[in-house]
C-alpha positions as CSV (number, residue, x, y, z in Angstrom):
1,X,-66.2,-83.3,-118.4
2,X,-64.7,-84.5,-115.1
3,X,-67.2,-85.8,-112.6
4,X,-67.2,-85.0,-108.8
5,X,-66.0,-88.6,-108.3
6,X,-63.2,-88.1,-110.7
7,X,-61.9,-84.6,-110.0
8,X,-59.7,-82.9,-112.6
9,X,-55.9,-83.1,-112.2
10,X,-55.6,-79.9,-114.3
11,X,-57.1,-77.4,-111.8
12,X,-59.7,-77.4,-109.0
13,X,-63.0,-76.1,-110.1
14,X,-64.1,-76.1,-106.5
15,X,-61.3,-73.8,-105.5
16,X,-62.2,-71.4,-108.2
17,X,-65.8,-71.3,-107.2
18,X,-64.7,-70.5,-103.6
19,X,-62.3,-67.8,-104.5
20,X,-64.6,-66.1,-107.0
21,X,-68.0,-66.3,-105.3
22,X,-67.4,-67.1,-101.6
23,X,-64.4,-64.8,-101.2
24,X,-64.1,-62.1,-103.9
25,X,-67.8,-61.7,-104.3
26,X,-67.5,-61.4,-108.0
27,X,-71.3,-61.3,-108.4
28,X,-71.2,-57.8,-106.7
29,X,-69.4,-56.5,-109.8
30,X,-72.7,-56.5,-111.7
31,X,-73.6,-53.4,-109.7
32,X,-71.0,-51.5,-111.9
33,X,-72.4,-50.6,-115.3
34,X,-69.5,-52.2,-117.3
35,X,-70.5,-55.6,-116.0
36,X,-74.2,-55.2,-115.6
37,X,-75.0,-57.7,-118.3
38,X,-73.3,-60.6,-116.5
39,X,-74.3,-62.7,-113.6
40,X,-73.4,-66.0,-111.9
41,X,-75.0,-68.1,-114.6
42,X,-72.8,-66.4,-117.2
43,X,-69.6,-67.0,-115.2
44,X,-70.5,-70.6,-114.4
45,X,-71.1,-71.3,-118.1
46,X,-67.8,-69.7,-119.1
47,X,-65.8,-71.6,-116.5
48,X,-67.4,-74.9,-117.4
49,X,-66.7,-74.2,-121.2
50,X,-63.0,-73.4,-120.4
51,X,-62.7,-76.5,-118.3
52,X,-64.1,-78.6,-121.1
53,X,-61.9,-77.1,-123.8
54,X,-58.8,-77.3,-121.7
55,X,-59.6,-81.0,-120.8
56,X,-60.4,-82.0,-124.4
57,X,-58.1,-79.9,-126.6
58,X,-55.2,-78.7,-124.6
59,X,-54.3,-81.3,-122.0
60,X,-54.2,-84.3,-124.4
61,X,-51.2,-83.2,-126.3
62,X,-49.2,-81.8,-123.5
63,X,-46.7,-84.6,-123.4
64,X,-46.4,-84.8,-127.2
65,X,-45.8,-81.0,-127.5
66,X,-43.0,-81.4,-124.9
67,X,-41.3,-84.3,-126.6
68,X,-41.8,-83.3,-130.2
69,X,-40.4,-79.8,-130.1
70,X,-40.8,-77.2,-132.9
71,X,-38.6,-77.8,-135.9
72,X,-37.1,-75.1,-138.1
73,X,-36.1,-76.5,-141.5
74,X,-34.3,-73.3,-142.6
75,X,-37.5,-71.8,-144.2
76,X,-40.4,-72.7,-142.0
77,X,-41.3,-73.6,-138.4
78,X,-43.2,-76.9,-138.0
79,X,-45.4,-77.6,-134.9
80,X,-47.4,-80.7,-134.0
81,X,-50.9,-80.3,-135.6
82,X,-52.7,-80.5,-132.3
83,X,-51.5,-77.0,-131.3
84,X,-53.3,-75.3,-134.2
85,X,-56.4,-77.5,-133.6
86,X,-56.5,-76.4,-129.9
87,X,-56.0,-72.7,-130.8
88,X,-58.8,-72.8,-133.4
89,X,-61.2,-74.3,-130.8
90,X,-60.1,-71.5,-128.4
91,X,-60.7,-68.8,-131.0
92,X,-64.1,-70.3,-132.1
93,X,-65.3,-70.2,-128.5
94,X,-64.7,-66.4,-128.7
95,X,-62.3,-66.6,-125.8
96,X,-59.9,-64.1,-127.3
97,X,-62.3,-61.3,-126.5
98,X,-63.5,-62.1,-122.9
99,X,-62.6,-58.9,-121.2
100,X,-62.5,-56.5,-124.1
101,X,-65.0,-53.7,-124.7
102,X,-68.3,-54.6,-126.3
103,X,-67.8,-51.8,-128.9
104,X,-64.9,-53.7,-130.5
105,X,-66.6,-57.0,-130.2
106,X,-65.6,-58.0,-126.7
107,X,-67.7,-59.5,-124.0
108,X,-66.7,-57.2,-121.2
109,X,-66.4,-60.1,-118.8
110,X,-64.5,-59.0,-115.5
111,X,-60.8,-59.5,-115.6
112,X,-61.1,-61.7,-112.5
113,X,-63.4,-64.1,-114.2
114,X,-61.4,-64.1,-117.4
115,X,-58.2,-64.9,-115.4
116,X,-60.0,-67.8,-113.7
117,X,-61.1,-69.0,-117.2
118,X,-57.6,-68.7,-118.7
119,X,-56.1,-70.6,-115.7
120,X,-57.5,-73.8,-117.1
121,X,-55.5,-73.4,-120.3
122,X,-52.2,-72.5,-118.7
123,X,-52.6,-75.4,-116.3
124,X,-53.5,-77.8,-119.1
125,X,-50.8,-76.8,-121.6
126,X,-48.9,-73.6,-121.2
127,X,-46.9,-74.2,-124.4
128,X,-50.0,-74.1,-126.4
129,X,-51.9,-71.4,-124.5
130,X,-49.0,-69.0,-124.8
131,X,-49.8,-68.3,-128.6
132,X,-53.2,-67.0,-127.8
133,X,-52.2,-65.1,-124.7
134,X,-49.5,-63.3,-126.5
135,X,-51.9,-62.4,-129.2
136,X,-54.4,-61.0,-126.7
137,X,-51.7,-58.9,-125.0
138,X,-50.6,-57.6,-128.5
139,X,-54.1,-56.7,-129.4
140,X,-54.7,-54.9,-126.1
141,X,-51.6,-52.7,-126.6
142,X,-52.7,-51.7,-130.1
143,X,-56.2,-51.0,-128.8
144,X,-54.7,-48.7,-126.2
145,X,-52.1,-46.9,-128.3
146,X,-52.6,-47.8,-132.0
147,X,-54.4,-45.8,-134.7
148,X,-57.9,-46.8,-135.8
149,X,-56.3,-48.0,-139.0
150,X,-53.9,-50.3,-137.2
151,X,-56.7,-51.6,-135.0
152,X,-58.8,-52.4,-138.1
153,X,-55.9,-53.9,-140.1
154,X,-54.3,-56.0,-137.2
155,X,-56.3,-56.2,-134.1
156,X,-59.6,-57.4,-135.7
157,X,-58.0,-60.4,-137.4
158,X,-56.0,-61.2,-134.2
159,X,-59.3,-61.3,-132.2
160,X,-60.8,-63.5,-134.8
161,X,-58.1,-66.0,-134.5
162,X,-56.7,-65.3,-138.0
163,X,-53.5,-63.4,-137.0
164,X,-51.2,-64.1,-134.1
165,X,-49.1,-61.6,-132.2
166,X,-45.8,-61.3,-130.5
167,X,-43.9,-58.9,-128.2
168,X,-40.4,-58.3,-129.7
169,X,-38.1,-56.7,-127.2
170,X,-34.9,-58.4,-126.3
171,X,-31.7,-58.5,-128.4
172,X,-28.8,-61.0,-128.1
173,X,-26.3,-58.4,-126.7
174,X,-28.8,-56.6,-124.4
175,X,-31.1,-59.1,-122.8
176,X,-33.2,-57.2,-120.3
177,X,-31.3,-54.0,-120.7
178,X,-33.7,-52.6,-123.2
179,X,-32.0,-49.2,-123.3
180,X,-29.2,-50.8,-125.2
181,X,-31.3,-52.1,-128.1
182,X,-29.7,-51.6,-131.5
183,X,-32.6,-52.3,-133.8
184,X,-32.9,-49.3,-136.2
185,X,-36.1,-47.7,-137.7
186,X,-35.2,-45.7,-140.8
187,X,-38.0,-43.3,-142.0
188,X,-39.2,-43.9,-145.6
189,X,-40.8,-41.4,-147.9
190,X,-44.2,-42.9,-147.7
191,X,-44.5,-42.4,-143.9
192,X,-43.5,-46.1,-143.0
193,X,-40.2,-47.1,-141.6
194,X,-37.7,-49.7,-142.5
195,X,-36.6,-51.9,-139.6
196,X,-33.1,-53.4,-139.3
197,X,-32.0,-55.5,-136.4
198,X,-31.7,-58.8,-134.7
199,X,-34.0,-59.9,-131.8
200,X,-33.7,-62.9,-129.5
201,X,-35.9,-65.1,-127.2
202,X,-39.1,-64.1,-129.1
203,X,-41.9,-66.5,-128.2
204,X,-44.2,-67.5,-131.1
205,X,-42.0,-65.6,-133.4
206,X,-42.6,-67.7,-136.5
207,X,-44.9,-70.6,-137.4
208,X,-47.4,-71.5,-140.1
209,X,-50.6,-71.2,-138.0
210,X,-53.0,-68.4,-139.2
211,X,-52.6,-66.0,-142.0
212,X,-50.0,-63.7,-140.3
213,X,-48.0,-62.8,-137.4
214,X,-48.0,-59.3,-136.0
215,X,-44.7,-58.3,-134.3
216,X,-44.6,-55.4,-132.0
217,X,-40.9,-54.3,-132.3
218,X,-38.8,-52.0,-130.1
219,X,-36.4,-49.9,-132.3
220,X,-34.6,-46.6,-132.4
221,X,-35.0,-43.7,-134.9
222,X,-31.9,-42.1,-136.3
223,X,-32.1,-39.1,-134.0
224,X,-33.2,-41.1,-131.0
225,X,-32.1,-40.0,-127.4
226,X,-29.8,-42.4,-125.6
227,X,-31.2,-45.1,-123.3
228,X,-34.8,-46.0,-122.9
229,X,-36.0,-42.5,-123.8
230,X,-35.0,-43.2,-127.4
231,X,-37.1,-46.3,-127.9
232,X,-40.0,-46.3,-130.2
233,X,-42.6,-49.0,-131.0
234,X,-43.5,-50.4,-134.5
235,X,-46.0,-52.9,-135.9
236,X,-44.0,-55.1,-138.2
237,X,-46.2,-57.9,-139.8
238,X,-44.8,-61.0,-141.2
239,X,-46.9,-60.4,-144.4
240,X,-47.9,-57.0,-145.5
241,X,-51.6,-56.3,-145.2
242,X,-53.6,-54.4,-147.8
243,X,-56.1,-51.6,-147.2
244,X,-58.9,-54.1,-147.9
245,X,-57.4,-56.6,-145.3
246,X,-55.9,-58.9,-147.9
247,X,-52.5,-60.6,-147.3
248,X,-49.8,-59.1,-149.4
249,X,-46.2,-59.9,-150.0
250,X,-43.8,-61.3,-147.4
251,X,-42.1,-58.6,-145.2
252,X,-38.3,-58.8,-144.6
253,X,-38.7,-60.8,-141.4
254,X,-36.8,-64.1,-141.2
255,X,-35.3,-66.4,-138.6
256,X,-31.7,-66.9,-137.8
257,X,-32.9,-70.0,-135.9
258,X,-34.9,-71.2,-132.9
259,X,-33.9,-71.7,-129.4
260,X,-34.4,-75.1,-127.7
261,X,-35.8,-74.4,-124.2
262,X,-35.7,-76.4,-120.9
263,X,-39.5,-76.3,-120.8
264,X,-42.7,-74.9,-122.3
265,X,-41.4,-76.4,-125.4
266,X,-44.5,-76.3,-127.4
267,X,-44.1,-72.4,-127.7
268,X,-41.5,-71.9,-130.4
269,X,-38.8,-69.5,-129.2
270,X,-37.1,-67.7,-132.0
271,X,-34.2,-65.4,-133.1
272,X,-35.8,-63.2,-135.7
273,X,-33.9,-61.0,-138.1
274,X,-35.5,-57.8,-139.4
275,X,-34.2,-56.3,-142.6
276,X,-31.6,-59.0,-143.2
277,X,-32.4,-59.1,-146.9
278,X,-34.2,-62.4,-147.0
279,X,-37.1,-60.6,-148.6
280,X,-37.4,-57.2,-150.3
281,X,-41.0,-55.8,-149.8
282,X,-41.7,-53.1,-152.3
283,X,-38.4,-53.9,-154.0
284,X,-36.3,-52.3,-151.2
285,X,-34.3,-53.6,-148.3
286,X,-35.6,-53.6,-144.7
287,X,-38.7,-54.8,-143.0
288,X,-41.6,-52.4,-143.3
289,X,-42.9,-51.1,-140.0
290,X,-45.5,-48.7,-138.8
291,X,-45.0,-46.4,-135.8
292,X,-47.3,-46.9,-132.9
293,X,-48.1,-43.7,-131.0
294,X,-45.4,-41.1,-130.6
295,X,-41.6,-41.5,-131.2
296,X,-39.6,-42.2,-128.1
297,X,-42.6,-43.6,-126.1
298,X,-42.2,-47.3,-127.2
299,X,-41.1,-48.6,-123.9
300,X,-43.9,-46.9,-122.0
301,X,-46.4,-48.4,-124.5
302,X,-44.8,-51.9,-124.3
303,X,-45.2,-51.7,-120.6
304,X,-48.9,-51.8,-121.1
305,X,-48.4,-55.2,-122.5
306,X,-45.6,-56.2,-120.1
307,X,-47.6,-55.4,-117.0
308,X,-50.4,-57.6,-118.2
309,X,-47.8,-60.2,-119.2
310,X,-46.3,-60.1,-115.7
311,X,-49.6,-60.9,-114.1
312,X,-50.0,-63.6,-116.7
313,X,-46.7,-65.2,-115.9
314,X,-47.6,-65.2,-112.3
315,X,-50.8,-67.0,-113.2
316,X,-49.0,-69.5,-115.4
317,X,-46.5,-70.1,-112.6
318,X,-49.4,-70.8,-110.2
319,X,-51.2,-73.1,-112.5
320,X,-48.1,-75.0,-113.5
321,X,-47.5,-75.7,-109.9
322,X,-51.2,-76.4,-109.3
323,X,-51.6,-79.2,-111.8
324,X,-48.4,-80.8,-110.6
325,X,-49.8,-80.7,-107.1
326,X,-53.0,-82.3,-108.2
327,X,-51.1,-85.0,-110.1
328,X,-48.9,-85.8,-107.1
329,X,-51.9,-85.8,-104.9
330,X,-53.6,-88.4,-107.2
331,X,-50.4,-90.5,-107.2
332,X,-50.0,-90.4,-103.4
333,X,-53.6,-91.6,-103.0
334,X,-53.1,-94.6,-105.4
335,X,-49.5,-95.7,-104.7
336,X,-49.2,-98.3,-102.0
337,X,-45.9,-98.5,-100.3
338,X,-44.7,-99.1,-96.8
339,X,-46.9,-99.5,-93.6
340,X,-47.8,-97.2,-90.7
341,X,-45.1,-96.8,-88.0
342,X,-47.5,-98.4,-85.5
343,X,-48.1,-101.4,-87.6
344,X,-46.7,-104.5,-86.0
345,X,-47.4,-107.0,-88.8
346,X,-44.9,-106.9,-91.6
347,X,-47.2,-109.0,-93.7
348,X,-50.0,-106.6,-93.5
349,X,-51.0,-104.8,-96.8
350,X,-49.0,-101.7,-97.7
351,X,-50.8,-98.4,-97.2
352,X,-51.1,-95.5,-99.8
353,X,-48.2,-93.2,-99.4
354,X,-50.5,-90.3,-98.5
355,X,-50.8,-92.1,-95.1
356,X,-47.2,-91.2,-94.3
357,X,-46.7,-87.9,-92.4
358,X,-43.9,-86.6,-94.6
359,X,-45.8,-87.1,-97.8
360,X,-48.7,-85.2,-96.3
361,X,-46.2,-82.5,-95.3
362,X,-45.1,-82.2,-98.9
363,X,-48.6,-82.2,-100.2
364,X,-49.8,-79.6,-97.6
365,X,-46.8,-77.3,-98.5
366,X,-47.8,-77.5,-102.2
367,X,-51.4,-76.8,-101.3
368,X,-50.5,-73.7,-99.3
369,X,-48.3,-72.4,-102.1
370,X,-50.7,-72.9,-105.1
371,X,-54.0,-72.0,-103.3
372,X,-52.3,-68.9,-101.8
373,X,-50.8,-67.9,-105.1
374,X,-54.1,-68.4,-107.0
375,X,-55.8,-66.1,-104.4
376,X,-53.2,-63.4,-105.1
377,X,-53.6,-63.8,-108.9
378,X,-57.3,-63.4,-108.7
379,X,-57.1,-60.6,-106.2
380,X,-54.9,-58.5,-108.6
381,X,-57.3,-59.2,-111.5
382,X,-60.2,-58.0,-109.3
383,X,-58.2,-54.7,-108.7
384,X,-58.0,-54.3,-112.5
385,X,-61.7,-54.5,-112.6
386,X,-62.1,-51.9,-109.8
387,X,-59.4,-49.6,-111.4
388,X,-61.4,-49.7,-114.7
389,X,-64.8,-49.0,-113.1
390,X,-63.9,-46.9,-110.1
391,X,-66.7,-44.8,-108.7
392,X,-64.5,-42.0,-107.8
393,X,-60.8,-40.9,-108.0
394,X,-60.0,-42.1,-104.4
395,X,-61.1,-45.7,-105.3
396,X,-59.1,-45.5,-108.6
397,X,-56.0,-44.2,-106.9
398,X,-56.1,-46.8,-104.1
399,X,-56.6,-49.7,-106.4
400,X,-53.9,-48.4,-108.7
401,X,-51.4,-48.2,-105.9
402,X,-52.2,-51.6,-104.7
403,X,-51.9,-53.1,-108.1
404,X,-48.6,-51.5,-108.8
405,X,-47.2,-52.7,-105.5
406,X,-48.5,-56.3,-105.9
407,X,-47.7,-56.8,-109.6
408,X,-43.9,-57.7,-109.0
409,X,-45.0,-60.0,-106.1
410,X,-47.7,-61.6,-108.2
411,X,-45.2,-62.3,-110.9
412,X,-42.3,-63.4,-108.8
413,X,-43.6,-65.2,-105.7
414,X,-45.5,-67.9,-107.7
415,X,-42.5,-68.3,-109.9
416,X,-40.1,-68.9,-107.0
417,X,-42.4,-70.9,-104.7
418,X,-44.1,-72.6,-107.6
419,X,-40.7,-74.0,-108.5
420,X,-40.4,-75.3,-104.9
421,X,-43.9,-76.7,-105.2
422,X,-43.0,-78.5,-108.4
423,X,-39.9,-79.9,-106.8
424,X,-42.0,-81.3,-104.1
425,X,-44.4,-82.9,-106.6
426,X,-41.5,-84.8,-108.1
427,X,-40.4,-85.9,-104.5
428,X,-43.8,-87.2,-103.8
429,X,-43.6,-89.5,-106.8
430,X,-40.1,-90.6,-105.8
431,X,-38.3,-92.4,-108.5
432,X,-41.2,-92.1,-110.8
433,X,-41.1,-88.4,-110.5
434,X,-38.1,-87.8,-112.7
435,X,-39.1,-90.2,-115.4
436,X,-41.0,-89.2,-118.5
437,X,-43.7,-91.6,-117.6
438,X,-45.3,-88.9,-115.5
439,X,-45.9,-85.2,-116.2
440,X,-44.5,-83.7,-113.0
441,X,-40.9,-83.6,-114.4
442,X,-42.1,-81.7,-117.5
443,X,-44.1,-79.2,-115.3
444,X,-40.9,-78.6,-113.3
445,X,-39.1,-77.7,-116.5
446,X,-41.9,-75.5,-117.6
447,X,-41.9,-73.7,-114.3
448,X,-38.1,-72.9,-114.5
449,X,-38.8,-70.3,-117.2
450,X,-41.2,-68.2,-115.1
451,X,-38.5,-66.5,-112.8
452,X,-37.0,-65.2,-116.1
453,X,-40.0,-64.4,-118.3
454,X,-41.0,-60.7,-118.4
455,X,-38.3,-59.5,-116.0
456,X,-36.2,-61.6,-113.8
457,X,-36.6,-62.1,-110.1
458,X,-33.9,-59.5,-109.4
459,X,-35.6,-57.0,-111.8
460,X,-38.9,-57.5,-110.1
461,X,-37.2,-56.9,-106.7
462,X,-35.6,-53.6,-107.9
463,X,-39.0,-52.6,-109.2
464,X,-40.8,-53.4,-106.0
465,X,-38.4,-51.7,-103.6
466,X,-36.9,-49.0,-105.7
467,X,-39.9,-47.8,-107.7
468,X,-43.1,-49.1,-106.1
469,X,-42.2,-48.6,-102.4
470,X,-39.5,-46.0,-102.0
471,X,-40.1,-44.2,-105.3
472,X,-43.7,-43.5,-104.3
473,X,-42.8,-42.2,-100.9
474,X,-44.3,-45.3,-99.2
475,X,-47.9,-44.6,-100.3
476,X,-48.4,-48.0,-101.9
477,X,-47.0,-49.8,-98.9
478,X,-49.3,-47.7,-96.6
479,X,-52.3,-48.7,-98.8
480,X,-51.3,-52.3,-98.5
481,X,-50.9,-52.1,-94.7
482,X,-54.4,-50.5,-94.5
483,X,-56.0,-53.3,-96.4
484,X,-54.2,-55.9,-94.3
485,X,-55.2,-54.1,-91.1
486,X,-58.8,-54.4,-92.2
487,X,-58.4,-58.2,-92.8
488,X,-56.7,-58.5,-89.4
489,X,-59.6,-56.8,-87.7
490,X,-62.2,-59.1,-89.3
491,X,-60.1,-62.2,-88.4
492,X,-59.8,-61.1,-84.8
493,X,-63.5,-60.8,-84.5
494,X,-63.7,-64.5,-85.4
495,X,-61.4,-65.4,-82.4
496,X,-59.6,-68.7,-82.1
497,X,-57.1,-69.6,-84.7
498,X,-58.0,-66.9,-87.2
499,X,-57.3,-64.3,-84.5
500,X,-53.9,-65.9,-83.6
501,X,-52.9,-65.8,-87.3
502,X,-54.0,-62.2,-87.5
503,X,-51.8,-61.2,-84.7
504,X,-48.8,-63.0,-86.3
505,X,-49.5,-61.2,-89.6
506,X,-49.8,-57.8,-88.0
507,X,-46.5,-58.3,-86.4
508,X,-44.9,-59.2,-89.7
509,X,-46.5,-56.1,-91.4
510,X,-45.3,-53.8,-88.7
511,X,-41.8,-55.2,-88.9
512,X,-41.8,-54.8,-92.7
513,X,-42.7,-51.2,-92.3
514,X,-39.9,-50.5,-89.8
515,X,-37.4,-52.2,-92.0
516,X,-38.5,-50.3,-95.1
517,X,-38.0,-47.0,-93.2
518,X,-34.6,-48.2,-92.2
519,X,-33.7,-49.0,-95.8
520,X,-34.9,-45.6,-96.9
521,X,-32.7,-43.9,-94.4
522,X,-29.4,-45.6,-95.4
523,X,-28.7,-42.7,-97.8
524,X,-26.8,-44.9,-100.2
525,X,-28.8,-46.4,-103.2
526,X,-26.4,-49.2,-103.7
527,X,-26.7,-50.3,-100.1
528,X,-30.4,-49.8,-100.1
529,X,-31.0,-51.9,-103.2
530,X,-28.2,-54.5,-102.6
531,X,-30.6,-57.0,-100.9
532,X,-33.8,-56.1,-102.8
533,X,-34.4,-59.7,-103.6
534,X,-34.7,-60.5,-99.9
535,X,-37.1,-57.7,-99.5
536,X,-39.2,-59.1,-102.4
537,X,-39.2,-62.6,-100.8
538,X,-40.2,-61.2,-97.4
539,X,-42.9,-58.9,-98.7
540,X,-44.2,-61.8,-100.8
541,X,-44.5,-64.2,-97.8
542,X,-46.4,-61.4,-95.9
543,X,-48.7,-60.9,-98.9
544,X,-49.5,-64.6,-99.2
545,X,-50.1,-64.8,-95.5
546,X,-52.6,-62.0,-96.0
547,X,-54.3,-64.0,-98.8
548,X,-54.6,-67.0,-96.5
549,X,-56.1,-64.9,-93.7
550,X,-58.6,-63.5,-96.2
551,X,-59.5,-67.0,-97.2
552,X,-59.9,-68.0,-93.5
553,X,-62.3,-65.1,-92.9
554,X,-64.3,-66.2,-96.0
555,X,-64.4,-69.8,-94.6
556,X,-65.7,-68.5,-91.3
557,X,-67.5,-71.3,-89.5
558,X,-68.4,-73.4,-92.6
559,X,-68.0,-77.1,-92.4
560,X,-66.9,-79.9,-94.7
561,X,-63.7,-81.3,-96.1
562,X,-63.1,-78.5,-98.5
563,X,-63.1,-75.9,-95.7
564,X,-61.2,-78.0,-93.3
565,X,-58.5,-78.3,-96.0
566,X,-58.4,-74.5,-96.3
567,X,-58.0,-74.2,-92.5
568,X,-55.2,-76.8,-92.6
569,X,-53.3,-75.1,-95.5
570,X,-53.6,-71.7,-93.8
571,X,-52.3,-73.2,-90.5
572,X,-49.3,-74.6,-92.4
573,X,-48.5,-71.3,-94.0
574,X,-48.7,-69.4,-90.8
575,X,-46.7,-71.9,-88.7
576,X,-44.1,-73.0,-91.4
577,X,-43.8,-70.3,-93.9
578,X,-44.5,-66.9,-92.3
579,X,-41.8,-67.4,-89.6
580,X,-39.2,-67.4,-92.4
581,X,-39.9,-63.6,-92.8
582,X,-38.3,-62.8,-89.5
583,X,-34.7,-63.7,-90.5
584,X,-35.1,-62.0,-93.9
585,X,-36.1,-58.8,-92.2
586,X,-33.3,-59.1,-89.7
587,X,-30.9,-59.3,-92.6
588,X,-32.3,-56.3,-94.3
589,X,-32.3,-54.2,-91.1
590,X,-28.6,-54.9,-90.6
591,X,-27.8,-53.2,-93.8
592,X,-25.6,-56.1,-94.7
593,X,-23.0,-55.4,-97.4
594,X,-21.6,-58.8,-98.1
595,X,-22.7,-58.8,-101.8
596,X,-21.4,-55.3,-102.4
597,X,-18.0,-56.1,-100.8
598,X,-17.5,-59.2,-102.9
599,X,-14.9,-58.8,-105.7
600,X,-14.8,-60.5,-109.0
601,X,-11.4,-62.0,-108.3
602,X,-12.6,-63.7,-105.1
603,X,-15.0,-66.1,-106.8
């Protein structure tokens, strides 16, 4: 375990402690019956366990899993052995069941604590951690929408670490346009379905770890309605499973090949073929699948998994930037180069580069991004806990509205600004930053996937402005403004710098509300949504500024280096980052049509 004199470069345990217990008051959740069995001692033990496992089993093979990519020999996918060893340790620690119900063998740990625990693994090695996280998301969907038989046959072994799970949505021709999927589900006489189609970009889609892989596949029945309304969801296991849980014959699921990615290379990314004839289960063509829930509701069921995955991507983006920040900080403290500008003696010893103002600027920017994003990630997870245990309908409605609004921001803001943070980490290391001798270049490549995973930046922007803000009549934005106003009031009571930051934030919130009303009044959906990405970025910066103001209020008058660091990072964000919102909102208010007017031939 890392010692206080040798802090981890994976993640900051001190920051997690502050966010969970000094800010979010996670211990208070014990007042809710669902979490009554847990206390600070439980949480501390879990966090320490996750730090230890991430440090000992996930981080050590990070570089090897990046360099020695998965290999497909035409029949099987081969991974480095350390991946399976790490995932086995993860499963044996019972970490697959942290936030699940006790009645199914779960531990009912609050989502906010579980998220903090899982942050250690995404920071240490996102490529390895993804296999378990996809499996947990798959299991969660089947627990919510599957039959008792499906839960017994597939979820139980997944939560025991014997089966793995995937989400199988995209197709080569359709990409994110899921209404255009062509995979077919043909009803069979025995109540099952035969699945035929090609999928693409499926993470964890084939490997030899565990006994089975459970694919959740989007497909269309013969009489399906056009578009997304015609999509159904099916369980399609790699190997059929008997009623007694035994592993049966190979299902007709094979690979056309694997994709070689820019980053997160330890997670095999596949192009699976369903019903291609490589295998004939039961002596007939087609992959055998089992309908989940009702026909035509597959996409709504899949969104149960996708919304969780979007929050997961946001956390992965945050932790990928966080570990790169810590590694660049360690380098800056140990790398001597140059002398202070006031130094008159050219023969004097060189100083560590952290002594140079511009290096401190880059480190401070990273700190403001990653600690602000981590606060947002955990805040959203706490909203999940409030939503699940709400004392009344009003509390449930408010938490749901806030979570709906914040989810696209929590996914996209860390993905965008985490990339900038990773770029700054490389810059801090200078020439060493883009060599394979240091991890930061690999983290930069890992990060580049996050603006695409689980809905691109543009898709999240359309979701935020079109569905979450305007589609709800502004109720979600009103709920957010009320929460921010409460924070502003508490910060003003503190006086001094917190009060000044509070005034700046309130001005930005008011301006965001005015611009939102102006966009709603344009009367032309294309004009309203043309610059949705700018709206997402502006709203994201406002939300992160709110997260920093919340942290400042929690810091209060506490003293010490840690709290002074929080004050400095908050000051940076309010002075350097929040002002960027003004020009964004001015552009939106102008109703600019530059992108709409551009023609293909002009490029």
